[in-house]
C-alpha positions in Angstrom: 82.1 124.6 158.4 83.4 125.8 155.1 82.0 129.2 154.6 83.0 130.2 151.4 81.0 127.0 150.5 78.5 128.3 152.6 78.0 131.8 151.6 79.4 131.5 148.0 77.2 128.7 147.2 79.7 127.2 144.4 77.9 125.1 141.7 78.5 122.0 139.7 77.3 122.7 136.3 76.4 120.1 133.7 77.9 119.9 130.4 78.4 123.0 128.4 76.0 123.5 125.5 76.6 126.0 122.9 73.0 125.1 120.6 69.9 125.4 122.1 68.5 122.2 120.2 70.9 120.1 122.2 68.9 121.1 125.3 66.2 119.4 127.3 63.1 121.7 126.6 62.3 121.1 130.9 65.9 121.4 132.1 66.3 123.0 135.1 70.0 123.6 135.4 72.2 125.2 132.3 75.2 125.7 131.0 75.9 128.0 127.9 78.3 129.3 125.6 77.4 131.5 122.9 78.8 131.7 119.5 77.4 134.7 117.5 73.6 134.1 117.6 73.4 130.7 118.7 71.5 131.8 121.9 68.5 132.6 119.9 65.3 130.7 121.2 67.0 130.4 124.9 64.1 132.3 126.2 62.0 129.3 125.3 63.4 127.6 128.4 61.6 128.4 130.9 61.8 125.5 133.2 65.0 126.6 133.8 65.9 128.3 137.5 70.1 127.7 137.6 72.2 129.4 134.7 75.9 130.0 133.9 76.2 132.2 130.9 79.3 132.8 128.6 80.0 135.7 126.0 77.1 137.5 127.1 76.1 140.5 124.5 73.2 142.4 125.1 70.9 140.4 123.1 72.0 137.4 125.1 71.2 139.3 128.2 67.8 140.4 127.2 66.8 136.3 126.2 68.4 135.5 129.5 66.0 137.9 131.5 62.9 136.2 130.1 63.3 133.0 132.2 60.7 134.2 134.8 61.8 130.8 137.2 65.6 132.0 137.2 66.9 132.5 140.8 70.3 131.8 140.3 72.3 133.2 137.7 76.0 133.5 136.8 77.6 135.2 133.7 81.2 135.3 132.8 82.1 137.6 129.9 79.4 140.5 129.6 79.9 143.0 126.8 75.8 143.6 127.2 76.1 147.9 128.1 72.8 148.1 129.1 72.2 145.6 132.4 68.6 146.6 133.0 66.8 143.8 131.6 67.7 142.3 135.1 65.1 143.7 136.8 62.8 141.4 134.8 63.8 138.5 136.9 61.6 138.7 140.1 62.5 135.9 141.5 66.6 136.1 141.1 67.9 135.4 144.4 71.4 135.0 143.7 73.6 137.1 140.8 77.1 136.6 139.5 78.7 138.8 137.0 82.4 138.4 136.1 83.7 140.2 133.2 81.4 143.6 133.1 83.3 145.1 130.4 81.1 147.6 129.1 77.9 148.5 131.6 78.5 151.5 133.6 75.4 152.2 135.5 75.2 149.4 138.3 72.4 150.8 140.3 70.1 149.1 138.5 71.5 146.1 140.6 69.5 147.7 144.1 66.2 147.9 142.3 66.2 144.1 142.1 64.4 143.3 145.4 64.2 139.7 145.4 68.5 139.7 145.3 70.1 138.1 148.5 73.5 137.4 147.0 75.6 139.7 144.8 79.1 138.8 143.5 80.9 141.3 141.0 84.2 140.1 139.7 86.7 141.7 137.2 84.6 144.5 136.4 85.9 147.1 134.1 83.8 150.5 135.0 84.1 150.4 138.9 85.8 152.5 141.0 83.4 152.9 144.0 80.4 151.5 145.9 78.0 154.1 145.9 75.7 152.2 143.8 75.4 149.8 146.7 73.8 152.5 149.4 69.7 150.8 149.2 69.8 147.3 148.8 68.6 146.8 152.3 67.7 142.6 151.7 71.5 141.1 150.7 72.6 138.8 153.0 76.6 138.3 151.1 78.0 140.6 148.8 81.6 140.0 146.8 83.3 142.4 145.0 86.3 141.2 143.8 89.2 141.6 141.1 91.0 138.7 139.2 94.3 136.6 139.1 96.3 139.4 137.2 94.0 142.7 137.8 92.7 143.9 140.9 89.5 145.4 141.4 90.4 149.2 142.7 87.5 150.5 145.3 87.7 153.6 147.0 86.3 153.1 150.2 84.1 150.1 152.3 81.6 152.7 153.6 78.5 152.2 151.3 78.6 149.0 152.5 77.8 150.2 156.1 74.1 150.9 155.1 73.7 147.5 154.4 72.4 146.1 157.8 71.7 142.1 156.6 75.0 141.4 155.4 76.1 138.1 156.6 79.4 138.1 154.3 81.8 140.0 152.8 84.2 138.8 149.9 87.0 141.3 149.0 89.8 139.6 147.6 92.2 140.9 144.8 90.8 144.5 146.0 92.9 147.6 146.2 91.3 149.9 148.6 91.8 153.5 148.9 90.6 154.5 152.0 91.9 151.9 154.9 89.6 152.0 157.4 88.2 149.2 158.0 85.7 150.2 160.9 82.9 150.7 158.9 81.9 147.4 158.7 81.3 147.3 162.7 78.2 149.0 162.0 76.5 145.5 160.5 75.3 143.4 163.2 74.8 140.4 161.6 78.3 140.3 159.5 79.6 137.2 160.5 82.5 136.2 157.9 85.2 138.7 155.6 86.9 137.2 153.5 89.6 140.1 151.6 93.0 140.9 150.5 95.3 142.4 152.8 94.9 145.9 151.5 94.8 147.8 154.7 97.4 148.4 157.0 97.6 146.0 160.5 96.1 148.6 162.4 93.2 148.9 160.6 92.9 145.0 160.8 93.0 145.2 165.1 90.5 148.3 165.1 88.2 146.0 163.3 88.8 143.1 165.8 88.4 145.4 168.4 84.6 146.4 167.7 84.1 143.2 166.5 85.5 140.2 168.4 83.5 137.7 167.0 83.9 138.4 163.4 85.7 135.8 161.3 88.3 137.4 159.1 92.0 135.8 159.3 93.5 139.2 158.3 92.5 140.4 162.1 94.6 137.4 163.9 97.2 136.6 161.5 98.2 139.7 159.9 102.0 138.7 159.1 100.9 135.2 157.3 
């Protein structure tokens, strides 16, 4: 089984639209790129369950968060400074945010009780994971950088409180605290996909504590 595919839930998306009038009013899956105010009226597409939205400013985000049926949301290049409207998405199960540029308060994400999978990639104002402390129902999390920029994270300790986690993705990450043993307190953790961001001894220690964990660097550090 491809565990990346299983936990990341990659989607194939329909043709990208830039004009609301080109979208069928009952479409359940949308791929939309905002050009200036071309997103106006998106909130009327109430049948939408899955959305890939690009160039998300504050007004666009506000409209997205009026889509009551939305359960799967990917956003690319998010300039909205306030992401609290996401709390209106009572059915959202999967959330991926790439390129979060202006928002500084990520604690709002911990209040989305329906969320089971969270991916945050290439986030400008992120240096620690303390905001994650109370996201108990979360099953999969990804905190990742990009091809050209590593995401700096101080420690993985906050993840130790997320007892429902089954998979963790930490590619393109620069870790300050190299201790990986924090993850051993996660009883359901099955899969760790990460950068080689800690010494071999750290991965060996984690392996001794979690012999069944699927993690390439725990077994083949030198490759």
